[in-house]
TORNU-279090 format. One record per residue (C-alpha): x, y, z; residue in one letter. Coordinates in nm, 4 decimals, decimal comma, padded with zeros to 6 digits. Last residue first. Example, Ala and Ser with C-alpha at 12.3 -4.5 7.8 and 13.67 -1.06 7.14 Angstrom:
# residues 2
(lonu (01,3670; -00,1060; 00,7140); 'S') (lonu (01,2300; -00,4500; 00,7800); 'A') 
END
This chain:
# residues 445
(lonu (00,4482; 05,4280; 01,1460); 'L') (lonu (00,2381; 05,4535; 00,8315); 'G') (lonu (00,2813; 05,8153; 00,7229); 'F') (lonu (00,6480; 05,8799; 00,6460); 'F') (lonu (00,7960; 05,5321; 00,6181); 'L') (lonu (00,4725; 05,3683; 00,5000); 'Y') (lonu (00,4098; 05,6190; 00,2239); 'I') (lonu (00,7686; 05,5752; 00,1041); 'I') (lonu (00,7352; 05,1949; 00,1153); 'F') (lonu (00,4079; 05,2001; -00,0781); 'V') (lonu (00,5655; 05,4202; -00,3470); 'V') (lonu (00,8658; 05,1856; -00,3738); 'V') (lonu (00,6385; 04,8814; -00,3978); 'M') (lonu (00,4424; 05,0370; -00,6840); 'V') (lonu (00,7704; 05,1154; -00,8585); 'W') (lonu (00,8777; 04,7504; -00,8197); 'V') (lonu (00,5506; 04,6306; -00,9720); 'L') (lonu (00,6004; 04,8662; -01,2671); 'P') (lonu (00,9212; 04,6694; -01,3416); 'S') (lonu (01,2427; 04,8687; -01,3596); 'M') (lonu (01,4106; 04,9114; -01,6988); 'E') (lonu (01,2547; 05,2533; -01,7506); 'K') (lonu (01,4297; 05,3772; -01,4351); 'Y') (lonu (01,7720; 05,3016; -01,5795); 'K') (lonu (01,8785; 05,6638; -01,6183); 'G') (lonu (02,1764; 05,6212; -01,3844); 'L') (lonu (02,0443; 05,8516; -01,1110); 'A') (lonu (01,6888; 05,7193; -01,1484); 'I') (lonu (01,7981; 05,3537; -01,1217); 'A') (lonu (02,0172; 05,4325; -00,8213); 'G') (lonu (01,7279; 05,6041; -00,6439); 'L') (lonu (01,5046; 05,3032; -00,7172); 'A') (lonu (01,7596; 05,0684; -00,5568); 'Y') (lonu (01,7861; 05,2962; -00,2541); 'T') (lonu (01,4054; 05,2935; -00,2174); 'I') (lonu (01,3930; 04,9143; -00,2457); 'F') (lonu (01,6650; 04,8623; 00,0157); 'G') (lonu (01,5203; 05,1177; 00,2565); 'F') (lonu (01,1828; 04,9418; 00,2474); 'A') (lonu (01,3274; 04,5908; 00,2872); 'I') (lonu (01,5227; 04,7030; 00,5938); 'G') (lonu (01,2124; 04,8722; 00,7324); 'L') (lonu (01,0164; 04,5484; 00,6967); 'S') (lonu (01,2855; 04,3393; 00,8698); 'I') (lonu (01,2838; 04,5722; 01,1691); 'S') (lonu (01,5322; 04,6228; 01,4528); 'Y') (lonu (01,6130; 04,9629; 01,2993); 'S') (lonu (01,9863; 04,8849; 01,3255); 'L') (lonu (01,9599; 04,5279; 01,1943); 'V') (lonu (01,7229; 04,5773; 00,9019); 'M') (lonu (01,8771; 04,9169; 00,8321); 'M') (lonu (02,2230; 04,7619; 00,7910); 'I') (lonu (02,1095; 04,4780; 00,5658); 'I') (lonu (01,8796; 04,6612; 00,3276); 'T') (lonu (02,1034; 04,9700; 00,3114); 'M') (lonu (02,4048; 04,7594; 00,2135); 'F') (lonu (02,2137; 04,5639; -00,0501); 'V') (lonu (02,0764; 04,8837; -00,2032); 'A') (lonu (02,4248; 05,0421; -00,2086); 'A') (lonu (02,5786; 04,7264; -00,3590); 'V') (lonu (02,3118; 04,7282; -00,6300); 'I') (lonu (02,3778; 05,0928; -00,7132); 'E') (lonu (02,7543; 05,0255; -00,7272); 'L') (lonu (02,7453; 04,7235; -00,9602); 'N') (lonu (03,0741; 04,5333; -00,9269); 'D') (lonu (02,9409; 04,3344; -00,6295); 'W') (lonu (02,6688; 04,1542; -00,8266); 'E') (lonu (02,5346; 03,9457; -00,5371); 'I') (lonu (02,6002; 03,5690; -00,5445); 'D') (lonu (02,8188; 03,5669; -00,2325); 'K') (lonu (02,5312; 03,7092; -00,0263); 'I') (lonu (02,3751; 03,3608; -00,0279); 'Q') (lonu (02,6015; 03,2565; 00,2609); 'I') (lonu (02,4250; 03,4928; 00,5036); 'F') (lonu (02,1252; 03,2605; 00,5399); 'M') (lonu (02,3472; 02,9738; 00,6587); 'L') (lonu (02,5353; 03,2060; 00,8942); 'I') (lonu (02,2092; 03,3294; 01,0444); 'G') (lonu (02,0943; 02,9700; 01,0924); 'V') (lonu (02,4124; 02,9112; 01,2927); 'T') (lonu (02,3676; 03,2278; 01,5004); 'V') (lonu (02,0032; 03,1512; 01,5746); 'L') (lonu (02,0814; 02,7907; 01,6683); 'A') (lonu (02,3687; 02,8988; 01,8944); 'A') (lonu (02,1461; 03,1466; 02,0773); 'T') (lonu (01,8923; 02,8714; 02,1523); 'T') (lonu (02,0678; 02,7619; 02,4721); 'V') (lonu (02,1081; 03,1070; 02,6253); 'S') (lonu (01,7479; 03,1903; 02,5308); 'S') (lonu (01,6208; 02,8825; 02,7184); 'T') (lonu (01,5777; 02,5374; 02,5627); 'F') (lonu (01,5857; 02,3154; 02,8733); 'L') (lonu (01,2645; 02,3976; 03,0559); 'S') (lonu (01,0668; 02,4476; 02,7323); 'L') (lonu (01,1881; 02,1143; 02,5925); 'I') (lonu (01,1092; 01,9110; 02,9010); 'V') (lonu (00,7766; 02,0776; 02,9811); 'P') (lonu (00,6545; 02,0386; 02,6182); 'A') (lonu (00,7154; 01,6637; 02,6008); 'F') (lonu (00,3605; 01,5635; 02,5068); 'F') (lonu (00,3616; 01,8027; 02,2114); 'V') (lonu (00,6685; 01,6217; 02,0741); 'S') (lonu (00,4354; 01,3519; 01,9401); 'L') (lonu (00,2972; 01,5981; 01,6848); 'I') (lonu (00,6455; 01,6895; 01,5629); 'F') (lonu (00,7367; 01,3202; 01,5386); 'L') (lonu (00,4276; 01,2547; 01,3259); 'I') (lonu (00,5235; 01,5379; 01,0917); 'G') (lonu (00,8760; 01,4047; 01,0437); 'T') (lonu (00,7346; 01,0622; 00,9542); 'V') (lonu (00,4912; 01,2286; 00,7128); 'I') (lonu (00,7696; 01,4278; 00,5478); 'A') (lonu (00,9712; 01,1113; 00,4792); 'T') (lonu (00,6621; 00,9313; 00,3485); 'L') (lonu (00,6237; 01,2157; 00,1009); 'G') (lonu (00,8948; 01,0685; -00,1148); 'T') (lonu (01,2700; 01,0766; -00,1825); 'R') (lonu (01,4481; 01,0364; 00,1506); 'G') (lonu (01,7906; 00,8814; 00,0915); 'G') (lonu (02,0209; 01,0005; 00,3686); 'V') (lonu (02,0789; 01,3371; 00,1998); 'G') (lonu (01,7081; 01,3880; 00,1448); 'I') (lonu (01,6667; 01,3746; 00,5213); 'G') (lonu (01,9384; 01,6357; 00,5697); 'T') (lonu (01,7994; 01,8440; 00,2822); 'A') (lonu (01,4797; 01,8857; 00,4842); 'S') (lonu (01,6864; 02,1413; 00,6768); 'E') (lonu (01,5842; 02,3830; 00,3985); 'V') (lonu (01,2485; 02,4084; 00,5707); 'Y') (lonu (00,9206; 02,4722; 00,3879); 'A') (lonu (00,6941; 02,7351; 00,5466); 'T') (lonu (00,4774; 02,8048; 00,8490); 'V') (lonu (00,4061; 03,1736; 00,9176); 'T') (lonu (00,3885; 03,2652; 01,2871); 'S') (lonu (00,1983; 03,0249; 01,5074); 'S') (lonu (-00,1489; 03,0186; 01,6631); 'G') (lonu (-00,3113; 02,7004; 01,5317); 'F') (lonu (-00,5133; 02,8999; 01,2789); 'I') (lonu (-00,2059; 03,0944; 01,1688); 'A') (lonu (-00,0041; 02,7753; 01,1154); 'G') (lonu (-00,2801; 02,6090; 00,9137); 'I') (lonu (-00,2923; 02,9067; 00,6764); 'I') (lonu (00,0845; 02,8900; 00,6281); 'G') (lonu (00,0648; 02,5152; 00,5640); 'G') (lonu (-00,1964; 02,5778; 00,2946); 'I') (lonu (00,0618; 02,7837; 00,1066); 'A') (lonu (00,3241; 02,5084; 00,1467); 'D') (lonu (00,0881; 02,2447; 00,0149); 'S') (lonu (00,0064; 02,4674; -00,2826); 'I') (lonu (00,3767; 02,5175; -00,3555); 'F') (lonu (00,4395; 02,1422; -00,3347); 'A') (lonu (00,1429; 02,0711; -00,5609); 'K') (lonu (00,2856; 02,3134; -00,8177); 'D') (lonu (00,6345; 02,1628; -00,7834); 'I') (lonu (00,5163; 01,8139; -00,8833); 'G') (lonu (00,7998; 01,7562; -01,1305); 'E') (lonu (01,0177; 02,0605; -01,1830); 'T') (lonu (01,0476; 02,2176; -01,5279); 'T') (lonu (01,3864; 02,2551; -01,6986); 'G') (lonu (01,2883; 02,0750; -02,0198); 'D') (lonu (01,4761; 01,7619; -01,9111); 'E') (lonu (01,2730; 01,7359; -01,5914); 'N') (lonu (01,3928; 01,8280; -01,2410); 'E') (lonu (01,2650; 01,5909; -00,9728); 'Y') (lonu (01,6075; 01,4432; -00,8932); 'G') (lonu (01,5661; 01,4771; -00,5155); 'C') (lonu (01,8305; 01,7509; -00,5083); 'E') (lonu (01,6347; 01,9313; -00,7782); 'K') (lonu (01,3249; 01,9260; -00,5595); 'A') (lonu (01,5298; 02,0626; -00,2698); 'L') (lonu (01,6609; 02,3460; -00,4906); 'P') (lonu (01,3030; 02,4354; -00,6003); 'I') (lonu (01,1449; 02,4125; -00,2552); 'L') (lonu (01,3774; 02,6416; -00,0603); 'T') (lonu (01,4180; 02,9516; -00,2754); 'G') (lonu (01,0501; 02,9405; -00,3641); 'T') (lonu (00,9435; 02,9182; -00,0014); 'T') (lonu (01,1765; 03,1892; 00,1258); 'D') (lonu (01,0960; 03,4053; -00,1731); 'F') (lonu (00,7217; 03,4051; -00,1227); 'F') (lonu (00,7250; 03,3964; 00,2557); 'T') (lonu (00,9474; 03,7067; 00,2754); 'V') (lonu (00,7302; 03,8961; 00,0269); 'F') (lonu (00,3968; 03,7831; 00,1673); 'L') (lonu (00,4874; 03,8761; 00,5230); 'L') (lonu (00,6332; 04,2103; 00,4152); 'S') (lonu (00,3420; 04,2845; 00,1804); 'F') (lonu (00,0823; 04,2010; 00,4437); 'L') (lonu (00,2512; 04,4208; 00,7032); 'I') (lonu (00,3126; 04,7091; 00,4641); 'M') (lonu (-00,0439; 04,7065; 00,3351); 'I') (lonu (-00,1773; 04,6985; 00,6922); 'L') (lonu (00,0537; 04,9828; 00,7940); 'S') (lonu (-00,0752; 05,1968; 00,5080); 'P') (lonu (-00,4365; 05,0968; 00,5991); 'I') (lonu (-00,4244; 05,1800; 00,9685); 'N') (lonu (-00,7271; 05,0496; 01,1620); 'K') (lonu (-00,7613; 04,7296; 00,9564); 'F') (lonu (-00,5708; 04,4909; 01,1847); 'L') (lonu (-00,7408; 04,5932; 01,5070); 'D') (lonu (-01,0729; 04,4357; 01,4037); 'G') (lonu (-00,9135; 04,1214; 01,2558); 'F') (lonu (-00,7393; 04,0271; 01,5804); 'G') (lonu (-01,0082; 03,8347; 01,7659); 'S') (lonu (-01,0043; 03,5458; 01,5178); 'L') (lonu (-00,6219; 03,5328; 01,5186); 'F') (lonu (-00,6146; 03,4051; 01,8756); 'G') (lonu (-00,8123; 03,0881; 01,8165); 'G') (lonu (-00,5235; 02,8527; 01,8818); 'F') (lonu (-00,3378; 03,0795; 02,1262); 'V') (lonu (-00,4947; 02,9420; 02,4453); 'S') (lonu (-00,4376; 02,5737; 02,3649); 'F') (lonu (-00,2293; 02,5044; 02,6774); 'D') (lonu (-00,1839; 02,1326; 02,7389); 'L') (lonu (-00,2294; 01,9532; 03,0688); 'N') (lonu (-00,1191; 01,6163; 02,9295); 'F') (lonu (00,2436; 01,6789; 03,0128); 'S') (lonu (00,5309; 01,4317; 03,0107); 'V') (lonu (00,8637; 01,4694; 03,1897); 'L') (lonu (00,7282; 01,6445; 03,4955); 'T') (lonu (00,9294; 01,8522; 03,7428); 'K') (lonu (01,1500; 01,9897; 03,4684); 'P') (lonu (01,5323; 01,9776; 03,5003); 'I') (lonu (01,6562; 02,3335; 03,4678); 'A') (lonu (01,7963; 02,5515; 03,1900); 'P') (lonu (01,8960; 02,9075; 03,2873); 'M') (lonu (01,6692; 03,2104; 03,2644); 'A') (lonu (01,8430; 03,5423; 03,2013); 'V') (lonu (01,8519; 03,8405; 03,4367); 'D') (lonu (01,8431; 03,6686; 03,7768); 'P') (lonu (02,1532; 03,4645; 03,6928); 'S') (lonu (02,2517; 03,1128; 03,7929); 'T') (lonu (02,5777; 02,9296; 03,8559); 'F') (lonu (02,4629; 02,7256; 04,1570); 'G') (lonu (02,6226; 02,3949; 04,0590); 'A') (lonu (02,2818; 02,2499; 03,9718); 'A') (lonu (02,2178; 02,5478; 03,7446); 'T') (lonu (02,5496; 02,5107; 03,5622); 'F') (lonu (02,4880; 02,1338; 03,5271); 'I') (lonu (02,1425; 02,2061; 03,3825); 'V') (lonu (02,3049; 02,4513; 03,1410); 'G') (lonu (02,5610; 02,1894; 03,0348); 'L') (lonu (02,2702; 01,9598; 02,9502); 'I') (lonu (02,1064; 02,2413; 02,7526); 'A') (lonu (02,4295; 02,3040; 02,5605); 'T') (lonu (02,4557; 01,9360; 02,4665); 'I') (lonu (02,0910; 01,9267; 02,3560); 'V') (lonu (02,1155; 02,2496; 02,1563); 'L') (lonu (02,4316; 02,1318; 01,9800); 'G') (lonu (02,2558; 01,8066; 01,8901); 'L') (lonu (01,9699; 02,0084; 01,7420); 'F') (lonu (02,2075; 02,2191; 01,5334); 'V') (lonu (02,4131; 01,9153; 01,4296); 'G') (lonu (02,1154; 01,7131; 01,3066); 'G') (lonu (02,3508; 01,5223; 01,0778); 'P') (lonu (02,7144; 01,6170; 01,1614); 'V') (lonu (02,8586; 01,8337; 00,8853); 'Q') (lonu (03,1945; 01,8660; 01,0697); 'R') (lonu (03,1700; 02,2445; 01,0366); 'F') (lonu (02,8142; 02,2267; 01,1753); 'Y') (lonu (02,9252; 02,0123; 01,4700); 'L') (lonu (03,1999; 02,2638; 01,5491); 'F') (lonu (02,9554; 02,5510; 01,4972); 'L') (lonu (02,7173; 02,3930; 01,7472); 'T') (lonu (02,9824; 02,3364; 02,0126); 'I') (lonu (03,1373; 02,6839; 01,9829); 'V') (lonu (02,7956; 02,8543; 01,9767); 'I') (lonu (02,6830; 02,6557; 02,2811); 'G') (lonu (02,9958; 02,7535; 02,4741); 'I') (lonu (02,9233; 03,1173; 02,3907); 'L') (lonu (02,5610; 03,0834; 02,5076); 'A') (lonu (02,6697; 02,9133; 02,8313); 'L') (lonu (02,9190; 03,1916; 02,9012); 'L') (lonu (02,6524; 03,4525; 02,8428); 'V') (lonu (02,4052; 03,2769; 03,0759); 'P') (lonu (02,6776; 03,2225; 03,3438); 'P') (lonu (02,8148; 03,5799; 03,3443); 'A') (lonu (03,1886; 03,5702; 03,2659); 'S') (lonu (03,1381; 03,7218; 02,9213); 'L') (lonu (02,9831; 04,0362; 03,0664); 'A') (lonu (02,8157; 04,1825; 02,7587); 'G') (lonu (02,9852; 04,3425; 02,4608); 'L') (lonu (02,8597; 04,6867; 02,3669); 'S') (lonu (02,5718; 04,8720; 02,2044); 'I') (lonu (02,4692; 05,2373; 02,1991); 'I') (lonu (02,8326; 05,3397; 02,2708); 'T') (lonu (02,7844; 05,5582; 02,5784); 'S') (lonu (02,4371; 05,4561; 02,6964); 'P') (lonu (02,5151; 05,0855; 02,6396); 'D') (lonu (02,2707; 04,8215; 02,5199); 'S') (lonu (02,3806; 04,4600; 02,5313); 'M') (lonu (02,5757; 04,1980; 02,3376); 'V') (lonu (02,6358; 03,8453; 02,4689); 'V') (lonu (02,3302; 03,9001; 02,6909); 'G') (lonu (02,1479; 03,5842; 02,5796); 'A') (lonu (01,8689; 03,7787; 02,4085); 'N') (lonu (02,1220; 04,0089; 02,2405); 'A') (lonu (02,3309; 03,7301; 02,0869); 'L') (lonu (02,0248; 03,5481; 01,9555); 'G') (lonu (01,8649; 03,8623; 01,8204); 'L') (lonu (02,1878; 03,9667; 01,6466); 'F') (lonu (02,2153; 03,6245; 01,4810); 'A') (lonu (01,8555; 03,6492; 01,3617); 'L') (lonu (01,9084; 03,9991; 01,2205); 'F') (lonu (02,2270; 03,9068; 01,0349); 'F') (lonu (02,0476; 03,6123; 00,8715); 'G') (lonu (01,7484; 03,8348; 00,7940); 'I') (lonu (01,9869; 04,0662; 00,6122); 'G') (lonu (02,1263; 03,7769; 00,4077); 'A') (lonu (01,7784; 03,6774; 00,2912); 'G') (lonu (01,6858; 04,0373; 00,2163); 'I') (lonu (02,0096; 04,0966; 00,0267); 'A') (lonu (01,9573; 03,7866; -00,1892); 'L') (lonu (01,6091; 03,8999; -00,2912); 'K') (lonu (01,7437; 04,2492; -00,3558); 'L') (lonu (02,0109; 04,1011; -00,5820); 'D') (lonu (01,7519; 03,9215; -00,7934); 'R') (lonu (01,5543; 04,2353; -00,8723); 'P') (lonu (01,1817; 04,1645; -00,8240); 'I') (lonu (00,9761; 04,1449; -01,1450); 'A') (lonu (01,0897; 03,7956; -01,2497); 'N') (lonu (00,9682; 03,6396; -00,9258); 'L') (lonu (00,6355; 03,8171; -00,9564); 'I') (lonu (00,5784; 03,6808; -01,3063); 'A') (lonu (00,6840; 03,3305; -01,1962); 'E') (lonu (00,4372; 03,3261; -00,9062); 'R') (lonu (00,1419; 03,4284; -01,1219); 'V') (lonu (-00,0014; 03,0749; -01,1479); 'G') (lonu (-00,3428; 03,1569; -01,0028); 'A') (lonu (-00,3108; 02,8608; -00,7616); 'I') (lonu (00,0034; 03,0111; -00,6084); 'T') (lonu (-00,1103; 03,3730; -00,6002); 'I') (lonu (-00,4330; 03,2641; -00,4285); 'I') (lonu (-00,2399; 03,0577; -00,1709); 'F') (lonu (-00,0058; 03,3483; -00,1002); 'F') (lonu (-00,3054; 03,5748; -00,0526); 'L') (lonu (-00,4493; 03,3221; 00,1957); 'V') (lonu (-00,1130; 03,3076; 00,3718); 'S') (lonu (-00,1003; 03,6878; 00,3914); 'S') (lonu (-00,4504; 03,6915; 00,5425); 'L') (lonu (-00,3652; 03,4267; 00,8062); 'F') (lonu (-00,0353; 03,5907; 00,8994); 'V') (lonu (-00,2163; 03,9243; 00,9322); 'A') (lonu (-00,4756; 03,7648; 01,1611); 'A') (lonu (-00,1886; 03,6240; 01,3681); 'L') (lonu (-00,0473; 03,9781; 01,3949); 'A') (lonu (-00,3880; 04,1065; 01,5037); 'A') (lonu (-00,3946; 03,8516; 01,7863); 'N') (lonu (-00,0360; 03,9364; 01,8771); 'W') (lonu (-00,1510; 04,2919; 01,9325); 'S') (lonu (-00,0127; 04,5497; 01,6943); 'L') (lonu (00,2387; 04,8065; 01,8198); 'G') (lonu (00,4399; 04,8572; 01,5037); 'M') (lonu (00,7781; 04,7550; 01,6498); 'G') (lonu (00,6814; 04,5076; 01,9236); 'L') (lonu (00,4016; 04,3402; 01,7277); 'V') (lonu (00,4754; 04,3723; 01,3541); 'I') (lonu (00,8510; 04,4293; 01,3609); 'T') (lonu (00,9972; 04,2379; 01,6559); 'Y') (lonu (00,7570; 03,9474; 01,6890); 'T') (lonu (00,6109; 03,8696; 01,3468); 'F') (lonu (00,9221; 03,9691; 01,1511); 'L') (lonu (01,1302; 03,7565; 01,3892); 'A') (lonu (00,8934; 03,4633; 01,3332); 'N') (lonu (00,9222; 03,5195; 00,9587); 'L') (lonu (01,2976; 03,5255; 00,9898); 'G') (lonu (01,3050; 03,1579; 01,0785); 'M') (lonu (00,9925; 03,0055; 00,9286); 'G') (lonu (00,7535; 02,8190; 01,1573); 'A') (lonu (00,7605; 02,4591; 01,0370); 'S') (lonu (00,7514; 02,2530; 00,7199); 'L') (lonu (00,8876; 01,9222; 00,5965); 'S') (lonu (01,0065; 01,8273; 00,2485); 'V') (lonu (01,0260; 01,4669; 00,1285); 'P') (lonu (00,7749; 01,5545; -00,1489); 'Y') (lonu (00,4685; 01,3404; -00,2242); 'N') (lonu (00,2837; 01,6637; -00,3142); 'A') (lonu (-00,0532; 01,6105; -00,1479); 'L') (lonu (00,0206; 01,3385; 00,1105); 'L') (lonu (00,3747; 01,4348; 00,2098); 'G') (lonu (00,3054; 01,8075; 00,2074); 'M') (lonu (-00,0042; 01,7507; 00,4210); 'L') (lonu (00,1975; 01,5463; 00,6697); 'I') (lonu (00,4475; 01,8329; 00,6952); 'S') (lonu (00,1688; 02,0896; 00,7460); 'A') (lonu (00,0000; 01,8793; 01,0170); 'V') (lonu (00,3227; 01,8203; 01,2095); 'G') (lonu (00,4578; 02,1729; 01,1825); 'S') (lonu (00,1221; 02,3193; 01,2848); 'A') (lonu (00,1015; 02,0741; 01,5760); 'L') (lonu (00,4536; 02,1446; 01,7056); 'A') (lonu (00,4364; 02,5213; 01,6569); 'T') (lonu (00,0919; 02,5495; 01,8176); 'A') (lonu (00,2039; 02,3340; 02,1094); 'I') (lonu (00,5123; 02,5470; 02,1662); 'F') (lonu (00,3124; 02,8664; 02,1187); 'V') (lonu (00,0689; 02,7551; 02,3884); 'G') (lonu (00,3518; 02,6608; 02,6234); 'E') (lonu (00,5011; 03,0095; 02,5987); 'L') (lonu (00,1626; 03,1845; 02,6109); 'S') (lonu (00,1599; 03,4893; 02,3856); 'M') (lonu (00,2600; 03,8260; 02,5300); 'G') (lonu (00,4621; 03,9415; 02,2289); 'T') (lonu (00,7858; 03,8157; 02,3864); 'E') (lonu (00,6253; 03,4684; 02,3804); 'S') (lonu (00,6836; 03,4670; 02,0046); 'L') (lonu (01,0632; 03,4431; 02,0415); 'M') (lonu (01,0865; 03,1833; 02,3168); 'G') (lonu (00,8105; 02,9759; 02,1606); 'P') (lonu (00,9870; 02,9809; 01,8210); 'N') (lonu (01,3402; 02,8955; 01,9371); 'V') (lonu (01,2819; 02,5809; 02,1432); 'G') (lonu (01,0526; 02,3929; 01,9086); 'L') (lonu (01,2472; 02,5438; 01,6180); 'I') (lonu (01,5484; 02,3354; 01,7257); 'Y') (lonu (01,3487; 02,0400; 01,5965); 'S') (lonu (01,4482; 02,0943; 01,2362); 'M') (lonu (01,7652; 01,8823; 01,2040); 'A') (lonu (01,6343; 01,6134; 01,4388); 'L') (lonu (01,3065; 01,6034; 01,2457); 'F') (lonu (01,4888; 01,5720; 00,9136); 'T') (lonu (01,6897; 01,2760; 01,0422); 'T') (lonu (01,3776; 01,1018; 01,1730); 'I') (lonu (01,2074; 01,1446; 00,8363); 'G') (lonu (01,5137; 01,0156; 00,6500); 'A') (lonu (01,5266; 00,7050; 00,8703); 'L') (lonu (01,1565; 00,6442; 00,8027); 'I') (lonu (01,2082; 00,6911; 00,4278); 'E') (lonu (01,5043; 00,4537; 00,4219); 'T') (lonu (01,3111; 00,1815; 00,6042); 'R') (lonu (01,0049; 00,2233; 00,3795); 'V') (lonu (01,1997; 00,1878; 00,0548); 'N') (lonu (01,3645; 00,4008; -00,2145); 'T') (lonu (01,4232; 00,4050; -00,5906); 'N') (lonu (01,1678; 00,6775; -00,6668); 'K') (lonu (00,9661; 00,4411; -00,8860); 'E') (lonu (00,9933; 00,1702; -00,6231); 'D') (lonu (00,8621; 00,4015; -00,3519); 'L') (lonu (00,5703; 00,5389; -00,5535); 'K') (lonu (00,4209; 00,7058; -00,2421); 'F') (lonu (00,0717; 00,5518; -00,2474); 'L') (lonu (00,1641; 00,2345; -00,4369); 'K') (lonu (00,4671; 00,1543; -00,2243); 'N') (lonu (00,2793; 00,2424; 00,0925); 'L') (lonu (00,0000; 00,0000; 00,0000); 'M') 
END
């Protein structure tokens, strides 16, 4: 039955290999179970509720991808998208987390419409390639900065704005040790290295706590009182329903929020699914990708599912490449990963007690490095492109806002086009975005 449903023989794989691949992918992705709740809880959302929402949304979306598209690609709350949700939309723009979830839902519906309408390629061609790369790299910088700041490795300073934290403080020391361990495993290309680094760092954190090396400023890992919890917190599941009223109060801000979510989701998903499909051998001789439409639709539905459960945007994960690397070729891999995500719900106390901000810093830094790598493909000999890339990255970090970074990047790019007489070469869609960004910067904040 499994062979017929997932075409195992046709894809030159078997049940044992697919199960192993699913487990491998889960280990590579599971750091999100510690990172996402910690990040989204800063908006006032329930820590345990976000954990459960993340686990269930990841599980359901991954299973859906396996059944609909038969792709060995799993989904979870997107890194960068969760930062956009927390630090830009809620903490930066002042929306409630309920309204932010409503925005995630609406942007996911728009993404679904764009996907089934078949206009994805037209939009992709309209956006300058180097700006796409700059946004991805900028989000990498932003995530690393968040991780370092949350653990106290860097901190605010009235004299220099920002400075190095007290490296001898237990939470900071633990974060630095975690970065060293995780990067070592990453350099050695150890499967599930990020998750393994989290586990080792968490164990060291428990030892620190047991030895009395604690800090009142940053929570340290501790052994939970219960290993399994059936008293689950579902408080955030229906949160987006109460947020639609607040969402439409400021139209320029609404447009900016939806565009930012849609933009980042659009390119994150496209940039992840197509390379993974090629790695599976799904690229046809004519350059098309087998089953990619169903994969895109599955991903779009995953975003909607995530909002309903109470999570930031759910999207395809590049860490799925770890499962593909050990032989995963069908949707059975994604289904196994999805089942493991759902089962993790029952271990919420363990994971939430161990994966504190000091522990998850290493994951944020490592993911930031992975996102930064794409900057190598930027056209560095083109001055107006370099200026737009620079403004995108630096304003994203210094303004503590992914949306503002994107805005400054597009406006700088348009300025370069005008100065060099290349404005006619720019797509009308890009000019529309530039106008929206200018309105947002001056009237939408």
